[in-house]
C-alpha positions in Angstrom: 0.5 0.0 -0.4 1.8 3.8 -1.0 1.4 6.9 1.2 -1.6 8.3 -1.3 -3.2 5.5 -0.6 -3.2 7.0 2.7 -2.6 9.9 3.3 -4.5 12.6 1.6 -2.5 15.2 -0.6 -2.1 17.8 2.1 -1.1 15.1 4.7 1.4 14.4 2.2 2.5 17.8 2.0 2.6 18.8 5.1 4.9 15.6 5.7 7.1 16.6 3.2 7.1 20.7 4.2 8.3 19.3 7.9 10.8 16.1 6.5 11.9 18.2 3.9 13.7 20.6 6.6 11.6 23.5 5.3 10.0 24.0 8.6 11.8 26.5 10.7 9.9 28.0 13.2 10.6 31.7 14.2 7.7 34.0 15.5 4.8 34.0 17.0 2.8 34.4 14.4 4.5 32.3 12.5 3.9 29.3 14.8 0.5 29.9 15.5 -0.4 30.3 11.6 1.2 26.2 11.8 -0.2 25.6 14.9 -3.8 26.6 12.7 -2.7 24.4 9.9 -1.6 20.9 11.7 -5.2 21.5 13.5 -6.9 21.5 10.5 -5.1 18.4 8.5 -5.2 16.7 11.9 -9.6 17.7 11.7 -9.5 16.5 8.0 -7.6 13.0 8.9 -10.5 12.6 12.0 -13.6 12.8 10.1 -12.0 11.1 6.8 -11.2 7.7 9.0 -15.2 8.0 10.9 -16.7 7.9 7.5 -18.0 4.3 7.5 -19.2 1.8 4.1 -22.2 -0.7 4.4 -21.6 -4.0 2.7 -23.9 -7.0 2.0 -22.0 -10.3 3.1 -23.1 -14.0 2.6 -22.3 -16.4 5.4 -23.1 -19.7 6.3 -25.6 -19.6 9.1 -24.0 -22.1 11.3 -20.8 -19.3 11.2 -22.8 -16.4 12.4 -24.0 -18.5 14.7 -20.8 -18.5 16.3 -19.7 -15.3 16.2 -22.9 -14.0 17.8 -22.5 -16.9 21.1 -18.5 -15.4 20.9 -19.7 -11.7 20.8 -22.1 -12.6 23.3 -19.1 -14.0 25.0 -17.1 -10.5 24.7 -20.5 -8.2 25.6 -20.8 -6.7 22.8 -23.5 -6.5 19.2 -21.7 -9.4 16.7 -21.7 -6.6 14.0 -19.0 -4.8 16.1 -17.0 -7.7 16.0 -17.3 -8.1 12.9 -16.4 -4.8 12.3 -13.4 -5.2 14.8 -12.3 -8.1 12.7 -12.2 -6.5 9.5 -10.5 -3.1 10.7 -7.9 -5.8 11.9 -6.9 -7.7 9.2 -7.2 -4.4 7.2 -4.3 -2.7 9.1 -2.9 -6.0 9.0 -3.0 -7.1 12.6 -4.5 -10.3 12.1 -2.3 -11.9 9.4 -4.2 -14.7 7.5 
């Protein structure tokens, strides 16, 4: 997966700005302006990460029963458990 698939162009530009040695804090006004820029980029990133998409999936009934039982043991809705598993696989926390 490439950085451009993960980060927005604003984020990539910001990283290049910081890592490229172009960042030289000097005046308080400049620092405040850069803080606002960083907060704005962070806010847009968080909003992007909050977006969810519904999917339809055919799953064996037995698997659903087992997943519901596991979710009950964990004290959470089975949809939340499935979403968590998908997220962990997508984040490569779980290897398949």
